[in-house]
C-alpha positions in Angstrom: 113.4 116.6 101.5 111.5 119.2 103.1 110.6 119.5 106.5 106.7 119.5 107.2 105.0 119.7 110.6 101.6 117.9 111.0 99.2 118.0 113.4 97.9 114.5 114.7 94.9 113.7 113.5 91.5 111.2 114.3 91.4 108.9 111.2 92.6 112.0 108.9 90.8 113.8 106.3 92.4 113.0 102.8 94.5 116.1 102.3 96.4 115.4 105.6 97.4 112.5 104.2 98.6 113.9 100.4 100.9 116.2 102.5 101.8 113.7 104.9 102.6 110.7 101.9 104.7 113.4 99.8 107.7 111.5 99.6 109.5 114.7 99.2 108.1 115.3 102.6 109.7 114.9 105.9 107.2 114.4 108.4 107.2 115.4 112.0 103.9 115.2 114.2 103.0 117.6 116.9 102.4 116.6 120.2 103.4 119.7 122.8 100.6 122.0 121.4 98.1 123.3 123.5 95.1 121.3 122.8 92.9 123.1 120.2 89.0 122.3 120.5 86.9 121.4 117.5 89.2 120.8 115.2 90.0 116.8 113.3 92.4 115.9 116.3 89.3 114.2 118.3 87.0 114.2 115.2 86.4 112.9 111.7 83.9 113.7 109.3 82.2 110.7 107.1 79.7 110.5 104.6 76.1 109.0 106.3 73.2 109.0 105.0 72.4 112.6 105.8 75.3 114.2 104.5 78.3 114.9 106.4 78.0 113.2 109.9 81.1 114.3 112.6 82.6 112.2 114.8 84.1 113.2 118.1 86.0 111.4 120.4 85.0 112.8 124.2 87.6 114.1 125.8 88.8 114.1 130.0 88.7 117.9 131.0 91.2 117.2 133.9 92.9 120.5 133.7 96.0 119.0 131.3 96.1 121.0 127.8 99.3 119.9 125.8 98.0 117.4 123.2 100.3 114.6 124.3 98.5 114.5 127.8 95.3 114.5 126.5 93.3 111.6 127.9 90.1 110.2 126.5 86.7 110.1 127.9 85.3 106.4 128.4 82.1 107.7 130.3 79.9 106.6 127.2 80.7 103.6 124.6 81.9 105.7 122.1 83.8 103.6 120.1 80.7 101.1 119.4 78.9 104.2 118.7 81.9 104.9 115.9 82.2 101.6 114.6 78.1 101.4 114.2 78.2 105.2 112.1 81.2 104.2 110.0 79.7 100.5 109.1 76.2 102.0 108.8 77.4 104.7 106.3 80.0 102.2 104.6 78.7 99.2 104.5 77.2 99.1 101.0 80.5 100.8 99.5 82.7 98.5 97.0 85.4 97.6 99.4 83.7 97.7 102.9 84.2 94.3 103.5 87.6 94.0 102.1 88.5 96.4 105.3 86.1 95.4 107.6 88.4 93.6 110.1 91.2 95.8 109.9 89.0 99.0 110.5 87.3 97.3 113.8 90.2 96.7 115.3 90.6 100.4 115.3 87.7 100.4 117.9 88.9 97.4 119.5 91.2 98.1 122.2 90.3 101.3 124.6 93.6 103.8 124.5 94.0 105.7 127.1 95.3 108.7 125.8 94.1 110.4 122.4 97.9 110.4 120.6 98.1 106.5 121.5 94.7 105.7 119.7 95.2 108.6 116.9 98.8 106.8 116.2 97.4 103.1 116.6 94.4 104.2 113.7 97.2 105.9 111.9 99.3 102.4 111.5 96.5 100.4 110.7 95.2 102.6 107.8 98.7 102.4 106.5 98.8 99.0 106.4 95.5 98.9 104.5 96.8 101.8 102.0 100.1 98.9 101.7 102.3 101.8 102.4 105.1 103.0 104.8 105.7 106.0 106.5 108.9 107.3 109.1 107.8 110.1 111.0 108.6 111.8 114.2 107.0 113.1 116.8 108.2 116.6 118.3 110.2 117.2 121.5 109.1 120.9 122.8 107.0 123.4 121.2 108.4 125.7 118.4 105.6 128.8 118.0 107.6 129.6 114.6 109.3 126.6 113.9 111.7 126.0 110.7 109.4 123.3 109.4 106.8 124.0 107.0 103.8 124.4 109.4 100.2 122.7 109.0 99.2 122.6 112.6 96.4 125.3 111.5 96.4 124.4 108.3 92.6 121.6 108.0 89.7 123.4 109.3 86.5 121.6 110.2 84.6 124.8 109.8 85.5 126.1 106.3 85.6 124.2 102.9 88.8 122.3 102.1 91.0 124.3 99.6 92.4 120.8 98.0 91.3 120.5 94.8 89.8 116.9 94.5 88.6 114.8 91.7 84.9 113.3 92.2 84.9 109.7 92.6 81.4 107.7 93.6 80.1 108.0 97.0 77.7 106.1 98.1 74.8 109.0 99.2 76.2 111.2 96.6 73.0 110.6 94.1 70.9 112.0 97.2 74.0 114.8 98.4 76.2 115.3 95.8 80.0 114.6 96.0 81.3 115.6 99.4 85.3 116.1 99.0 87.8 115.8 101.6 86.2 113.6 104.3 87.8 110.6 106.3 90.6 108.6 105.1 87.8 106.2 105.8 85.5 107.7 102.9 88.1 107.1 100.0 89.4 103.8 101.2 85.6 102.1 101.3 85.2 103.5 97.8 88.1 103.1 95.9 89.9 100.9 97.6 92.9 100.4 96.2 93.1 103.1 94.1 93.2 104.9 97.3 97.0 105.5 97.2 97.3 106.7 93.8 94.6 109.3 94.1 96.0 110.8 97.0 99.5 111.4 95.0 97.8 113.0 92.3 96.0 115.3 94.8 99.7 115.7 96.5 100.8 116.8 92.4 97.9 118.9 91.7 98.8 121.2 94.6 102.4 121.5 94.1 101.2 123.0 90.1 99.0 125.7 92.2 
């Protein structure tokens, strides 16, 4: 088994899941890092009617810096807005109606901390994928961990370097295929095939 250190993301991109669900990887999720801005820790990317759309969880600016202490701001009803955006983007996809009730649960209950919210969402996604994965949380911060370090591996600013087979997306006739969006995009478009798709990415990456 390979020790792997992963960041804790909000409805992570497909590439994150290819690492997380790799049976050869023993996963530890990072909770003690200083919260980096403009990352998938508090944002996710979906395919909207006008192309790639970022959904961002607002954060309380209370002087706390470690990810485990980061609190979500509820000065606006962002959960309602995010769910509305997701429903608008995916309600015409083949599998949205099958997963709608479970996905809505992600946004039904407020979670005070960003980590709690992200982990609850991860649990729901794993139940939709019908799979399980054991993982641990870090107990302190290591600048140079012994594990393979993916904490800075997934960028919101540059195109993903993962090779992914194209699948049909609702607005791809207009804007073409957009790879490595949130796991939501994969689930809503190819449904039960998602797990196989993720594992195929994994094997392809291993061969590179």
